[in-house]
C-alpha positions in Angstrom: 0.0 0.0 0.0 1.1 3.6 -0.4 1.5 5.8 2.6 2.2 9.5 2.4 5.0 10.5 4.7 6.4 13.8 3.4 8.4 11.9 0.8 6.0 9.2 -0.4 6.8 5.6 0.7 5.5 2.2 -0.2 4.8 0.0 2.9 3.7 -3.5 3.8 3.6 -5.7 6.8 2.5 -5.3 10.5 3.5 -1.9 11.9 4.4 -3.7 15.2 7.2 -5.6 13.5 10.8 -4.2 13.2 11.2 -1.8 10.3 13.1 -2.8 7.2 13.8 0.2 4.9 14.8 0.0 1.3 16.7 2.8 -0.5 16.7 2.9 -4.3 19.3 3.6 -6.9 19.7 6.7 -9.1 17.8 5.3 -12.0 14.9 3.6 -10.2 12.4 4.5 -7.5 10.6 2.8 -4.6 8.3 0.6 -6.8 11.2 -1.6 -8.0 11.4 -3.0 -4.4 7.9 -4.4 -4.5 9.0 -8.1 -4.6 11.2 -7.5 -1.5 8.4 -5.5 0.3 6.1 -8.5 0.0 8.7 -11.2 0.6 10.0 -9.7 3.9 6.6 -8.4 5.2 5.9 -11.5 7.3 8.8 -10.7 9.6 9.2 -6.9 9.1 7.4 -3.7 8.5 8.8 -3.2 5.1 9.2 0.4 3.7 10.5 1.6 0.4 11.5 5.3 0.4 11.4 7.6 -2.5 14.2 10.2 -2.6 13.1 13.8 -3.3 11.5 14.1 -6.8 11.2 10.3 -7.2 7.8 8.6 -7.2 5.3 11.2 -5.9 7.7 12.9 -3.5 8.4 16.6 -3.5 11.6 17.9 -4.9 14.2 19.9 -2.9 16.2 22.9 -4.1 19.7 21.6 -3.0 20.2 18.0 -3.8 23.0 17.0 -1.4 23.6 13.9 0.7 23.0 15.8 4.0 19.7 17.2 2.6 18.7 13.7 1.4 19.5 12.2 4.9 17.4 15.0 6.5 14.4 14.1 4.2 14.8 10.4 4.9 14.8 11.1 8.6 11.7 13.2 8.3 10.0 10.4 6.6 11.0 7.9 9.3 9.9 10.3 12.0 6.5 10.7 10.4 6.2 6.9 10.2 7.3 6.7 13.9 10.3 4.6 13.0 13.2 5.5 15.4 15.4 2.6 14.4 15.4 0.2 11.5 17.2 -2.3 9.3 18.3 -0.8 6.0 19.1 -2.0 2.5 20.8 0.6 0.3 21.3 0.0 -3.4 23.9 2.0 -5.3 22.9 5.7 -4.8 20.7 4.5 -1.9 23.8 2.8 -0.4 25.6 6.1 -0.4 22.7 7.8 1.4 22.8 4.9 3.9 26.5 5.4 4.6 25.8 9.1 5.2 23.0 8.3 7.6 25.2 5.7 9.4 27.9 8.4 10.0 25.5 11.2 11.0 23.0 9.1 13.0 24.2 5.6 13.7 21.6 5.2 16.5 18.9 4.8 13.8 20.5 1.7 12.3 19.9 -1.8 13.7 21.7 -3.4 10.8 22.4 -2.6 7.1 23.0 -4.1 3.7 25.3 -2.1 1.4 24.4 -3.5 -2.0 26.2 -2.7 -5.2 27.4 0.6 -3.9 30.6 2.5 -3.3 32.3 4.4 -0.5 33.3 7.2 -2.9 32.7 8.6 -6.3 35.6 11.1 -6.3 35.7 14.8 -6.5 33.0 16.7 -8.5 35.7 18.5 -10.5 37.7 15.4 -11.4 38.2 14.5 -15.0 36.7 11.0 -14.6 33.6 12.4 -12.9 33.1 15.1 -15.6 33.3 12.4 -18.3 30.8 10.3 -16.4 28.3 13.1 -16.3 28.9 14.1 -19.9 28.2 10.5 -21.2 25.0 10.2 -19.1 23.6 13.6 -19.7 24.4 14.0 -23.4 21.4 11.9 -24.6 19.0 13.9 -22.5 20.4 17.1 -23.7 19.5 15.9 -27.2 15.9 15.4 -26.2 15.9 11.8 -25.0 13.8 10.9 -21.9 14.5 8.2 -19.4 11.7 6.2 -20.9 13.6 6.3 -24.2 16.9 5.3 -22.5 15.7 2.8 -20.0 16.1 -0.4 -22.1 19.7 0.6 -22.9 20.5 1.5 -19.3 19.1 -1.7 -17.9 20.8 -3.9 -20.5 24.2 -2.3 -19.5 23.6 -2.9 -15.8 22.5 -6.6 -15.8 24.4 -9.8 -15.8 24.1 -13.1 -17.7 20.4 -14.2 -17.5 18.3 -11.6 -15.8 14.7 -12.5 -14.7 12.4 -10.9 -17.4 9.7 -10.1 -14.9 12.3 -8.2 -12.8 13.6 -6.3 -15.9 10.0 -5.3 -16.7 9.6 -4.0 -13.2 12.9 -2.1 -13.5 11.7 -0.5 -16.8 8.4 0.6 -15.3 10.3 2.1 -12.4 12.8 4.0 -14.5 10.0 5.4 -16.7 8.6 7.3 -13.8 11.7 9.4 -13.1 11.8 13.0 -14.5 15.0 13.9 -16.4 15.7 16.9 -14.1 15.6 14.7 -11.0 17.8 12.1 -12.6 20.3 14.8 -13.5 20.2 16.2 -9.9 21.0 12.8 -8.5 23.9 12.2 -10.9 25.4 15.5 -10.0 25.0 14.6 -6.4 26.6 11.2 -6.7 29.9 12.6 -8.1 30.4 14.5 -4.8 30.3 11.4 -2.6 33.2 10.3 -0.5 32.9 8.4 2.8 36.1 6.4 2.5 37.5 7.9 5.7 34.4 6.8 7.7 34.2 3.1 6.8 36.0 2.1 10.0 33.4 4.0 12.0 30.4 2.1 10.7 28.8 0.1 13.5 26.3 -2.7 13.8 25.8 -5.7 11.6 26.8 -5.0 8.0 26.4 -7.1 4.8 28.3 -5.9 1.8 26.7 -7.4 -1.3 28.0 -7.3 -4.8 27.3 -8.9 -8.2 30.1 -10.7 -10.1 29.2 -9.0 -13.4 28.7 -5.5 -11.9 30.8 -2.9 -13.7 29.4 0.0 -11.7 30.4 -1.4 -8.3 33.0 -4.1 -9.2 33.4 -7.0 -6.7 37.0 -6.2 -6.1 36.2 -2.7 -5.0 33.3 -3.9 -2.8 35.4 -6.6 -1.2 38.0 -4.0 -0.3 35.2 -1.8 1.1 34.0 -4.7 3.2 37.5 -5.3 4.6 37.6 -1.8 6.0 34.2 -2.1 7.8 34.6 -3.7 11.3 33.1 -7.3 11.2 31.3 -6.8 7.9 30.1 -9.8 5.9 30.9 -9.9 2.2 28.9 -11.9 -0.4 29.3 -11.8 -4.2 26.4 -13.2 -6.3 27.7 -15.1 -9.3 26.6 -14.1 -12.8 24.8 -11.1 -11.5 25.2 -7.4 -12.5 24.2 -4.2 -10.7 20.5 -5.0 -10.3 20.4 -8.2 -8.2 17.0 -7.6 -6.7 15.5 -7.5 -10.2 17.8 -10.0 -12.0 17.6 -12.8 -9.5 15.0 -11.9 -6.8 15.0 -15.4 -5.3 18.7 -15.5 -4.7 18.8 -11.9 -3.6 16.0 -12.3 -1.1 17.5 -15.5 0.3 20.9 -13.9 0.8 19.3 -11.0 2.7 17.2 -13.4 4.7 20.3 -15.4 5.7 21.9 -12.2 6.9 18.9 -11.1 8.9 18.4 -14.5 10.5 22.0 -14.5 11.7 21.5 -11.2 13.7 
């Protein structure tokens, strides 16, 4: 069901259960978590949050990680969730790392999934080229609906689940170009490498073998710097494990939560 909470969230499960919050990537929004919302709803109060401008949520004037964390916290407060388990995918994993440093007391445990501890400096050559390549098609009039099939094809591994890919396409179609551009420009400012050793609580670092955006070697190195973190690499999988192989993805998360 949908529940308005400042930024709009999707929610399932008994509100008396522990909260499990899903944070989406830059090219998707809350609806692409719907399989996970249902799967985990027997044990958790499952919540998928929309970043500002995504889904039906309101935009913000300054798209920074601190501002994003503030909006996430406002949504949690309105849902009366003081502490939760979190799953952060890619861009969502960056927001989660920022939250973990600013307000560790809100996190019962977390999954950092196909994400990175840094994206470099916004004025770096690599970062400028990253933005140029991704923004050029939209500057020529393309929409995310036009680009979605190409984007998802580049992000997936060997044999993605077709129902999952359809769900991903539907999610990407909903994102306005302006919001996508804001998020991309925000991502290139991210750097939490110096804070990895400060992350507390149970942590699962989850990667995909075929992921070119968050390569396994980088994520394994990231996990080695987080105290007592678990590291899992899903074979044959790209950047979108929850869509490509929802059964394996859900079971991996379930194994982690059961161990806590």
